[in-house]
N, C-alpha and C positions, 0 to 999 in steps of 0.2 A: 142563781150563780152558774155561769157557764164554765166549762173546762176548756183551756186553751193550751195548745202545744206551740212552743217557740223552738225553732230548729237551731237557734244559736242564742247566746246571751247578748242582749242589746244594752245600750247605756241605761243607767238606773232610772232616769226620768220616765222612760217608756214603760219599764217593768212596774214602777210604782203606780202608774196610771191603771194598768191592767189588773194588778193584784188588789186594788181598792175594791173591785167589784167581782172578780172572778178567781178561779183556781188555776194556777199556772204549773205547767210541766215543761221545764226548760232543759234543753240539751246543753251541757256545760263543756263539751269538748272544744279543743282548739282548731280542729278541722271539721269540715261538714259531716253531718251524720250520714250513715249509709242509707241506701234506699230502704233496706229492711227495717232499719231503726225508725225511719219516718213512718213507714206503713204500720209498724207495731204501736207506735205512740199516738198516731192520729186517730186510731180506730174508734175511741170513745169520746172524741173531742167535738165541741161545737165551733171552736175557733182555731185558726191556724195562722201563725205569723212566721213567714219563711224568708229565706234569702234567695238571691238569684242563682246560687249554687245548688239549689234544691229542685230537682225535676218534680213538678206537681202535675202528673198526667192522670189519665183515666184510671189506671191501676191504683194510684194513691187515693183518688176520689172515691173509688169503689170501696176502699178499705175504711172510709169515714162516712158512714151513712147518716150521721147526725150533724155533719158539717154545715154551718150556717154562714160563715164568712171567712175570707182569706185576705190577708194583708201582707204585702211583700215590702221588705226593708230595702227598697231600691226604686229607681225610676223605671228601668226595664222590667218586662214581665214575660219575655219569650220563654222562660222556663216553666210557665204555667199554661195548661190547656184552658185558655179563657173561654173558648167556645163551649167546651164541655161544662165548665163551671156555670156559664150563663144558662145552659140548658137545664141545669139542676137548680137554678134560682139562687146561686151563690155569688154575691158581689165580691169583686177583687179590687182591692185598693193598692195604690202605689204612692211614691213620694216625689212627684215632679216639682221642678222649680227650686226647691230648697238647696240643691247641690249645684246649681248652675254656675254661680260665680266661683265656688271652690274648685270645681272641676276645671273651669277655664284657667284658674290660677295654676293648677297642676299641669295642664297642657303647656302653658308657657314656661313653667319650670323645666319640663322635659325638653322643650324646644331649645331653650337657652343652654341647658346642660349639654345637649348633643352638639349644638353649634360651637360652643366654646370649650368642649371636651373637659368638662368639669370633673366627671368621675375619673378620667385618666389622670388629670392633674392631682386630684386628691390622693390617688394611689401612689403617684410618683413621690409626693411629699412624704407620705406615711412610710414608704419603703426606704426613704433616705436617698432616693435617686435624683432629687432636685439639687443641682450643684450651683445654682445661682442663675440670675437673669441672663438670657441670651437672645439674640435677634431671631433665631429660628426654633426656639423652644416651644413645643406644643401649640403650633399655629392652628387656630380655628377659623370659623367663618363669621363674617358680620351678619347681623340680623337687621339693623336699621337700613332702610332704603331698599330692601329686597322685596320679593313678591311672595305673598302668603296665599296658598290655595286651601280653601275650606270646603271639605266635602260633607255636606249636611249642615244647613244653616237654620237649625232649630234654636232653642234657647241657648245651649252651650256654644254652638258654633258661632252665633252672633256675639256672645260675650267674648269669645276668643278674638273675633274680628274687631271689637271695640278696643281691645288692648293693643292690637296691631297698629291701630291708627296712631297711638302714642310713639311708635317706632318709625313713623313716616314710611310705612310699607304700602306697596300697591296690594290691594286685596281682590282676589278672585274667589268666587264661590259657585258651587254647583249644588242644587237642591231640587226637591220635587216641584217647588214653585218659587217664583221670584218673591223677594222681600224688599219692596220699595222703601219702607222706612229705614231698613238696615242700610240700603244703598245711600240714602240721603244722609244718614248719620255718619257713615264711615268712608263714603266714596267707593264702596265695594262694587265690583262689576260681576254681573251674572254671566256665566259662560258654560259651555259644554264641558263634559268630563274630560274628553280627550285634550282639549285646549288647556284646561287647568293642569292636567298631569304633565304635559309637555313644557309648560311655561313656568310653573311655580318653583321657587327656591326651597320653600318649606310647604309640605302638604300635611294637613291635620284632619283626622277623621272624627266626625261627630254624628254618626248615623245609627239608627237602631239596627238590630240584626234581623234581616228578612231574607227571603229567597233572592231578592234583587241585590242585597248588599253583601251576601256571602261571597267572600273572596273578591270584593269590589276592587281590591288591590291584589293583583296576581302577577304572574310572570309577564304578560304583555304590558301591563301598566308600569311595572318596575323598569322594563326595558325602555319604555317611552319617557321616563323621567330623566332629567339632567343628571349627569354623573357627579354634579356638585350639590345635588338636592338632598333634602332630609325628609323622612317620613315620621310622623307622630301619630300614635294611635291611643286614644283614651276612650274609645267607643266600645267595641266588642272584639275579642281576639279573632273570632272567625271571619271578621271582615278583611283580614289579611291572610294571604297564603304564606304561612311562615316558612315553609320549605323553600319557596321561591325567594322570599326575603333573605334568608340565610345565603343563598347563592348570590344574590345581587350584592350583598354586603361583602362577601368574600371576594367577589370578582371586581369590586370597585365600580359596579354599575351605578350605584348611588353613593353619596358621601357618608350617610349614616341614618340611624333610626332611633326612635325613643318610644318605648312601649310600656303602657301601664296595664295592658290586658294581653292575654295569650290565647292562641288557637286551641290548645289542649290544657287550659289552665287547671291546676297550677303547674303541670309539667311543661317543660320547655322543649321546643324542637331541638334535636341534637345539633350541637355546634353553636347554637345561639349564644349561650352563656360565655363562650370562650372568645367572642369577638369584641375587640376594643371599640369598634365604631357603632355600638348600640348601647343605649342607656335603658336599663330595666328597672321598673318600679313594681311593687307588689299590689297592684289593683288599688291604688291609694287616691283615686280621683276625688272622692268625697271625704277623705280622711283628715278632717280637722275636728277638733273637739266641738266647736260650735255647730258644724253641719251635721255630724253624726248624732249629736244629741237631738237636734231638731228633727232629723229623720226618725229617730226613735219615738218622739212625741207624735209626729204625724201618723206613723205606722200604727201606733197604739190607738189613736183616736179613730183612724179608719176602721180598725177592727171592732172597737167598741160600738161604733155607729152601725156596722153591719150586724152585730149580735143583737142590737136593739130592733132591727128591722128597718133602720133608717138608711138613707143613701150616704155612703162614705163621702167625705169632702172631696177626695180624689179617688174616683172610681173608673176603672177602665172598661167596665161592662155594665153600664146603667140599665141595659135591657134586662138584666137579671132580676131587677126589682119591679119591673113593669108588668 
């Protein structure tokens, strides 16, 4: 029986799988554990199930000499020093694929909410400010027939593009490589980043956080967007320069934005929350009952495999076991 530290409480299905075979130490707080909390609790553990909010770096790994496997309850793993884990022979599992369609749904929910000013309208009605239908009341922007620009055409980006086809949109995409099947399926056109930014009516981000994608949307890119365009980010908060975004929204350089992730999450850049032309969601891209449950099961199974010395089904560093 191995000892496992869970940095947050995950859906019951995942916990039940783990506790059938192992001893669990679960952090029950509503907010992420402190760094010191993680270091103290992981010290005598063989397994670690963490979230993307938990930095698992060399210091944490040094504090856990018996650690045999890491599983993250997420697709992204930029919070983990994978190179160091690999050097120590520790496999790292993640949960790709399972949240693709759910996150694409959320990206579209945000896009539509920003375009049609749904949060503003909801507030108007709740406050009693809605006085009846009028020709110029809360005018938004059409989505159908417009141009969608997708930055990052991986699983989620392509899923967003497939939905755009149903709105008769022109689809542009920028990615590390061309995706001919995606182009054939949706009519999407591969283009350079500059052309996409200058042309699209809606720009949606679906890239991992790397040195190349940090502030991929910054002051120059925002200045190059149409003043009628909208930005949607369901990728990583650091992909957008939030200070520059606030300025662009305040000055009317772009029409609006919709964010599910934030540069300094969970803190917001000053003034962002006070803007009417931005929709804010609490990192809810995968937040459906079905998807979060499946993520829990996959994360648990990845960890169980690693503890057995087997290759996790989804392993980001297969070299660790070679």
